[in-house]
NUDO-958237 format. One record per residue: residue number from 0; x, y, z of N, C-alpha, C in turn; residue in one letter. Coordinates in pm, 1 decimal. Layout:
<pts>
+-------+----------+----------+----------+----------+----------+----------+----------+----------+----------+-------+
! kolnu !      nc1 !      nc2 !      nc3 !     cac1 !     cac2 !     cac3 !      cc1 !      cc2 !      cc3 ! dokol !
+-------+----------+----------+----------+----------+----------+----------+----------+----------+----------+-------+
!   NUM !        X !        Y !        Z !        X !        Y !        Z !        X !        Y !        Z !     A !
...
+-------+----------+----------+----------+----------+----------+----------+----------+----------+----------+-------+
</pts>
This chain:
<pts>
+-------+----------+----------+----------+----------+----------+----------+----------+----------+----------+-------+
! kolnu !      nc1 !      nc2 !      nc3 !     cac1 !     cac2 !     cac3 !      cc1 !      cc2 !      cc3 ! dokol !
+-------+----------+----------+----------+----------+----------+----------+----------+----------+----------+-------+
!     0 !  12087.3 !   1659.8 ! -18760.0 !  12221.0 !   1649.2 ! -18726.1 !  12257.7 !   1503.5 ! -18669.2 !     M !
!     1 !  12345.4 !   1447.4 ! -18733.6 !  12364.1 !   1313.5 ! -18661.7 !  12537.1 !   1323.5 ! -18616.4 !     N !
!     2 !  12549.8 !   1196.2 ! -18568.5 !  12685.7 !   1202.0 ! -18491.6 !  12828.0 !   1237.0 ! -18589.3 !     L !
!     3 !  12809.4 !   1198.3 ! -18715.2 !  12912.7 !   1225.7 ! -18828.8 !  12938.4 !   1381.0 ! -18848.3 !     T !
!     4 !  12834.3 !   1457.6 ! -18846.4 !  12839.0 !   1604.1 ! -18847.5 !  12902.3 !   1657.5 ! -18724.0 !     D !
!     5 !  12857.7 !   1598.8 ! -18597.8 !  12918.0 !   1667.3 ! -18475.7 !  13061.9 !   1643.0 ! -18458.5 !     M !
!     6 !  13116.9 !   1521.8 ! -18506.5 !  13250.0 !   1492.8 ! -18522.7 !  13335.0 !   1590.3 ! -18595.6 !     T !
!     7 !  13282.1 !   1618.4 ! -18727.8 !  13330.6 !   1681.5 ! -18830.8 !  13342.1 !   1811.1 ! -18769.0 !     F !
!     8 !  13256.9 !   1882.2 ! -18683.4 !  13260.5 !   2019.9 ! -18631.4 !  13360.3 !   2007.1 ! -18523.0 !     N !
!     9 !  13361.5 !   1912.7 ! -18426.4 !  13464.9 !   1917.7 ! -18341.7 !  13602.5 !   1931.4 ! -18381.5 !     F !
!    10 !  13602.1 !   1840.6 ! -18490.0 !  13746.1 !   1831.8 ! -18566.6 !  13789.5 !   1965.7 ! -18613.4 !     E !
!    11 !  13660.7 !   2033.5 ! -18686.6 !  13729.1 !   2182.2 ! -18759.4 !  13733.6 !   2261.5 ! -18629.1 !     A !
!    12 !  13671.1 !   2277.1 ! -18517.4 !  13684.0 !   2358.3 ! -18405.1 !  13832.7 !   2341.6 ! -18356.9 !     M !
!    13 !  13866.0 !   2213.0 ! -18333.4 !  13998.2 !   2169.9 ! -18292.6 !  14106.8 !   2240.4 ! -18398.3 !     R !
!    14 !  14089.8 !   2222.2 ! -18516.5 !  14180.6 !   2276.2 ! -18610.6 !  14191.9 !   2408.6 ! -18616.0 !     W !
!    15 !  14087.2 !   2484.2 ! -18595.4 !  14078.6 !   2638.1 ! -18573.3 !  14155.1 !   2688.5 ! -18451.5 !     L !
!    16 !  14129.5 !   2623.9 ! -18341.1 !  14196.6 !   2645.8 ! -18217.2 !  14359.9 !   2625.1 ! -18199.8 !     V !
!    17 !  14379.1 !   2535.0 ! -18284.8 !  14533.1 !   2500.3 ! -18298.7 !  14576.6 !   2593.0 ! -18395.4 !     L !
!    18 !  14521.2 !   2637.7 ! -18497.5 !  14573.3 !   2738.1 ! -18569.6 !  14576.1 !   2852.5 ! -18514.5 !     S !
!    19 !  14489.5 !   2918.2 ! -18431.6 !  14510.5 !   3034.2 ! -18378.7 !  14607.5 !   3033.0 ! -18268.8 !     A !
!    20 !  14637.6 !   2901.8 ! -18186.6 !  14735.2 !   2915.1 ! -18109.0 !  14855.7 !   2910.0 ! -18197.6 !     I !
!    21 !  14894.0 !   2851.9 ! -18293.4 !  14996.3 !   2870.0 ! -18371.5 !  15037.3 !   2999.3 ! -18442.5 !     G !
!    22 !  14943.5 !   3058.5 ! -18476.5 !  14971.7 !   3210.6 ! -18490.7 !  14999.3 !   3292.6 ! -18396.1 !     V !
!    23 !  14916.8 !   3248.9 ! -18279.7 !  14983.4 !   3350.4 ! -18159.7 !  15117.2 !   3338.5 ! -18123.3 !     Y !
!    24 !  15159.4 !   3207.9 ! -18135.4 !  15283.6 !   3162.3 ! -18087.2 !  15376.4 !   3229.2 ! -18169.6 !     T !
!    25 !  15361.3 !   3226.4 ! -18315.2 !  15446.5 !   3280.7 ! -18415.6 !  15464.1 !   3418.2 ! -18389.9 !     W !
!    26 !  15342.5 !   3494.1 ! -18383.1 !  15357.1 !   3645.8 ! -18349.9 !  15447.6 !   3661.2 ! -18211.4 !     I !
!    27 !  15409.5 !   3606.0 ! -18123.7 !  15478.4 !   3624.1 ! -17983.6 !  15632.8 !   3611.0 ! -18017.2 !     I !
!    28 !  15664.5 !   3493.4 ! -18091.0 !  15807.4 !   3472.1 ! -18105.8 !  15884.4 !   3588.9 ! -18195.9 !     G !
!    29 !  15818.3 !   3635.1 ! -18274.5 !  15872.0 !   3745.0 ! -18355.9 !  15876.8 !   3895.0 ! -18272.5 !     R !
!    30 !  15774.4 !   3894.4 ! -18174.8 !  15780.9 !   4008.8 ! -18082.5 !  15906.7 !   3983.0 ! -17999.5 !     Q !
!    31 !  15944.4 !   3877.1 ! -17972.7 !  16057.7 !   3812.4 ! -17856.3 !  16200.5 !   3855.4 ! -17934.0 !     S !
!    32 !  16183.4 !   3793.4 ! -18069.8 !  16315.6 !   3845.9 ! -18130.4 !  16317.5 !   3988.0 ! -18135.9 !     A !
!    33 !  16233.1 !   4078.8 ! -18175.2 !  16225.6 !   4231.0 ! -18177.9 !  16278.9 !   4266.5 ! -18044.9 !     S !
!    34 !  16210.4 !   4214.8 ! -17949.6 !  16285.7 !   4269.2 ! -17805.4 !  16423.9 !   4246.1 ! -17796.7 !     A !
!    35 !  16459.8 !   4124.9 ! -17828.2 !  16621.0 !   4083.9 ! -17807.4 !  16707.0 !   4186.8 ! -17905.3 !     A !
!    36 !  16647.7 !   4207.5 ! -18031.9 !  16725.9 !   4299.8 ! -18104.2 !  16726.8 !   4429.6 ! -18072.8 !     E !
!    37 !  16623.0 !   4481.2 ! -18002.1 !  16601.0 !   4600.9 ! -17929.6 !  16694.7 !   4617.2 ! -17800.1 !     L !
!    38 !  16723.8 !   4528.3 ! -17756.6 !  16806.8 !   4500.8 ! -17628.9 !  16947.2 !   4524.3 ! -17678.6 !     L !
!    39 !  16970.6 !   4458.9 ! -17784.5 !  17124.4 !   4459.7 ! -17834.6 !  17136.7 !   4609.3 ! -17905.9 !     E !
!    40 !  17065.3 !   4651.3 ! -17949.2 !  17078.3 !   4793.9 ! -18024.9 !  17080.1 !   4887.9 ! -17885.0 !     L !
!    41 !  17032.0 !   4885.9 ! -17781.0 !  17040.4 !   4961.0 ! -17691.6 !  17179.6 !   4932.0 ! -17625.5 !     R !
!    42 !  17218.3 !   4822.5 ! -17609.7 !  17344.8 !   4808.9 ! -17564.9 !  17455.5 !   4875.6 ! -17637.2 !     T !
!    43 !  17448.9 !   4853.0 ! -17772.9 !  17542.7 !   4902.4 ! -17878.9 !  17531.4 !   5063.2 ! -17850.9 !     R !
!    44 !  17410.5 !   5100.5 ! -17867.1 !  17415.1 !   5263.4 ! -17854.4 !  17473.3 !   5316.2 ! -17721.2 !     L !
!    45 !  17458.5 !   5259.7 ! -17640.4 !  17501.5 !   5280.3 ! -17484.8 !  17674.1 !   5300.5 ! -17502.0 !     T !
!    46 !  17720.3 !   5191.6 ! -17560.9 !  17873.3 !   5168.3 ! -17585.2 !  17917.0 !   5278.1 ! -17662.8 !     T !
!    47 !  17849.0 !   5317.2 ! -17769.9 !  17884.4 !   5408.3 ! -17877.5 !  17874.2 !   5556.3 ! -17798.5 !     L !
!    48 !  17769.0 !   5575.5 ! -17708.1 !  17776.9 !   5704.9 ! -17651.1 !  17881.1 !   5724.7 ! -17536.2 !     E !
!    49 !  17920.7 !   5603.1 ! -17488.7 !  18009.4 !   5593.8 ! -17382.1 !  18156.8 !   5645.4 ! -17462.2 !     A !
!    50 !  18189.4 !   5584.1 ! -17575.0 !  18289.6 !   5598.0 ! -17640.8 !  18306.9 !   5728.3 ! -17713.9 !     Q !
!    51 !  18203.4 !   5797.2 ! -17732.6 !  18181.2 !   5925.5 ! -17821.6 !  18225.2 !   6043.5 ! -17716.9 !     M !
!    52 !  18196.1 !   6005.5 ! -17572.1 !  18200.6 !   6087.8 ! -17478.9 !  18363.4 !   6128.7 ! -17449.3 !     A !
!    53 !  18452.9 !   6014.0 ! -17496.3 !  18580.6 !   6043.0 ! -17482.5 !  18633.5 !   6123.0 ! -17587.4 !     Q !
!    54 !  18582.0 !   6122.7 ! -17707.9 !  18647.6 !   6184.9 ! -17829.2 !  18629.2 !   6352.8 ! -17800.0 !     V !
!    55 !  18740.2 !   6411.0 ! -17834.6 !  18762.9 !   6553.2 ! -17817.3 !  18693.5 !   6606.4 ! -17923.1 !     P !
!    56 !  18623.5 !   6751.9 ! -17886.2 !  18548.1 !   6828.4 ! -17956.4 !  18627.5 !   6888.6 ! -18066.2 !     S !
!    57 !  18552.0 !   6952.1 ! -18171.1 !  18630.3 !   7019.0 ! -18259.7 !  18714.5 !   7160.0 ! -18232.1 !     Q !
!    58 !  18669.9 !   7203.2 ! -18117.4 !  18734.1 !   7312.3 ! -18061.1 !  18867.5 !   7266.8 ! -17992.6 !     A !
!    59 !  18858.3 !   7182.4 ! -17940.2 !  18960.7 !   7096.0 ! -17862.8 !  19065.0 !   7055.5 ! -17963.3 !     Q !
!    60 !  19032.4 !   7014.1 ! -18079.7 !  19118.0 !   6970.4 ! -18191.5 !  19202.2 !   7099.3 ! -18243.2 !     L !
!    61 !  19111.2 !   7189.3 ! -18286.2 !  19159.8 !   7327.6 ! -18313.8 !  19277.7 !   7361.6 ! -18232.6 !     H !
!    62 !  19248.0 !   7367.5 ! -18114.2 !  19331.9 !   7424.4 ! -18012.6 !  19468.6 !   7333.9 ! -18006.8 !     E !
!    63 !  19480.3 !   7215.7 ! -18027.3 !  19584.2 !   7123.9 ! -18029.0 !  19642.6 !   7133.6 ! -18160.6 !     L !
!    64 !  19574.2 !   7178.9 ! -18255.7 !  19673.0 !   7196.1 ! -18385.1 !  19758.0 !   7338.6 ! -18362.4 !     V !
!    65 !  19665.1 !   7428.9 ! -18293.0 !  19748.6 !   7562.2 ! -18271.6 !  19865.5 !   7525.3 ! -18181.8 !     A !
!    66 !  19831.2 !   7437.3 ! -18068.1 !  19956.6 !   7434.5 ! -17983.0 !  20078.3 !   7351.4 ! -18069.8 !     T !
!    67 !  20046.7 !   7259.9 ! -18143.0 !  20149.3 !   7169.3 ! -18213.3 !  20228.5 !   7270.9 ! -18283.5 !     V !
!    68 !  20162.3 !   7368.9 ! -18373.4 !  20223.0 !   7457.9 ! -18444.7 !  20320.2 !   7564.2 ! -18381.3 !     A !
!    69 !  20259.7 !   7592.5 ! -18259.5 !  20368.7 !   7683.5 ! -18177.5 !  20477.3 !   7593.4 ! -18138.9 !     S !
!    70 !  20436.1 !   7472.2 ! -18103.8 !  20569.1 !   7395.8 ! -18067.7 !  20680.3 !   7365.1 ! -18176.5 !     M !
!    71 !  20636.6 !   7378.1 ! -18293.4 !  20707.5 !   7339.6 ! -18402.0 !  20797.9 !   7464.8 ! -18414.6 !     R !
!    72 !  20740.9 !   7590.3 ! -18383.3 !  20811.1 !   7714.3 ! -18409.3 !  20918.0 !   7714.9 ! -18295.4 !     G !
!    73 !  20874.4 !   7680.8 ! -18178.4 !  20973.2 !   7684.5 ! -18075.2 !  21078.8 !   7602.6 ! -18073.6 !     S !
!    74 !  21048.6 !   7455.4 ! -18152.2 !  21163.2 !   7366.6 ! -18175.5 !  21274.1 !   7427.0 ! -18287.0 !     I !
!    75 !  21226.1 !   7474.6 ! -18383.9 !  21277.7 !   7537.7 ! -18469.4 !  21394.7 !   7653.6 ! -18411.1 !     E !
!    76 !  21318.5 !   7703.9 ! -18348.6 !  21407.6 !   7838.4 ! -18269.7 !  21524.4 !   7764.8 ! -18186.5 !     T !
!    77 !  21489.3 !   7662.3 ! -18106.8 !  21590.6 !   7624.0 ! -18025.3 !  21691.0 !   7547.7 ! -18106.3 !     V !
!    78 !  21638.8 !   7480.3 ! -18224.9 !  21739.8 !   7417.9 ! -18314.9 !  21851.7 !   7530.2 ! -18382.9 !     A !
!    79 !  21783.4 !   7641.4 ! -18421.5 !  21862.9 !   7744.7 ! -18469.4 !  21977.2 !   7780.0 ! -18366.4 !     A !
!    80 !  21929.1 !   7822.7 ! -18248.8 !  22024.4 !   7850.7 ! -18145.7 !  22133.4 !   7726.8 ! -18107.1 !     R !
!    81 !  22111.0 !   7608.3 ! -18128.4 !  22195.2 !   7488.8 ! -18087.1 !  22299.2 !   7507.1 ! -18191.6 !     I !
!    82 !  22275.2 !   7522.7 ! -18306.2 !  22371.4 !   7510.3 ! -18404.6 !  22510.3 !   7550.9 ! -18409.1 !     E !
!    83 !  22503.3 !   7696.6 ! -18375.0 !  22634.9 !   7758.1 ! -18341.9 !  22704.7 !   7692.7 ! -18233.4 !     P !
!    84 !  22630.7 !   7663.9 ! -18111.7 !  22680.0 !   7568.5 ! -18007.4 !  22757.4 !   7449.7 ! -18052.8 !     V !
!    85 !  22665.4 !   7376.9 ! -18137.0 !  22749.3 !   7241.5 ! -18203.8 !  22861.2 !   7273.2 ! -18280.1 !     A !
!    86 !  22861.7 !   7362.2 ! -18352.2 !  23000.7 !   7419.3 ! -18435.2 !  23104.0 !   7439.8 ! -18352.7 !     R !
!    87 !  23092.7 !   7513.6 ! -18230.8 !  23186.0 !   7522.5 ! -18146.2 !  23219.9 !   7414.6 ! -18061.6 !     S !
!    88 !  23149.3 !   7339.4 ! -18027.8 !  23172.4 !   7220.7 ! -17955.9 !  23258.8 !   7121.8 ! -18051.2 !     V !
!    89 !  23250.2 !   7136.1 ! -18183.2 !  23299.4 !   7060.7 ! -18295.2 !  23459.6 !   7111.8 ! -18320.6 !     D !
!    90 !  23465.0 !   7239.7 ! -18319.0 !  23586.3 !   7299.0 ! -18290.9 !  23668.0 !   7243.9 ! -18180.0 !     R !
!    91 !  23617.2 !   7259.4 ! -18063.8 !  23698.4 !   7216.8 ! -17939.3 !  23743.9 !   7080.4 ! -17962.9 !     V !
!    92 !  23656.4 !   6996.5 ! -17993.8 !  23686.0 !   6846.8 ! -18021.9 !  23796.0 !   6845.1 ! -18108.5 !     E !
!    93 !  23780.3 !   6894.1 ! -18230.9 !  23895.0 !   6894.0 ! -18329.2 !  24027.9 !   6950.5 ! -18270.8 !     N !
!    94 !  24008.9 !   7045.3 ! -18184.7 !  24135.2 !   7119.8 ! -18131.4 !  24201.7 !   7000.0 ! -18040.0 !     Y !
!    95 !  24122.6 !   6945.9 ! -17976.7 !  24161.1 !   6865.1 ! -17852.9 !  24220.8 !   6731.5 ! -17942.5 !     L !
!    96 !  24169.1 !   6670.6 ! -18022.0 !  24203.1 !   6555.7 ! -18101.8 !  24359.1 !   6584.2 ! -18157.2 !     L !
!    97 !  24363.3 !   6711.5 ! -18211.5 !  24467.4 !   6716.4 ! -18290.5 !  24593.2 !   6761.7 ! -18160.4 !     N !
!    98 !  24584.4 !   6822.6 ! -18061.1 !  24654.3 !   6852.5 ! -17964.8 !  24732.0 !   6718.5 ! -17912.9 !     Q !
!    99 !  24650.9 !   6611.8 ! -17902.0 !  24705.6 !   6476.6 ! -17849.4 !  24828.0 !   6423.4 ! -17904.3 !     K !
+-------+----------+----------+----------+----------+----------+----------+----------+----------+----------+-------+
</pts>
């Protein structure tokens, strides 16, 4: 073995070590990006869970629909009862306007 062969072996060893460091750095960088993406997904999931906690359930929506239907019936009943009163007020108004 002479000096030229040793120099070649040192160069090859340096190339292998630098390649290994480069591959290791690339793998760590990918895992860091994955960790950042995981953190973003966890944040989004937490936000979504908080928003979904405020959404009414299906049972509450059915109850609301039933309540609105009941209110509609009540309003129609009140409107039917007010109609004769409105006609009476119109007659009184016409009488007062004609008497002046």
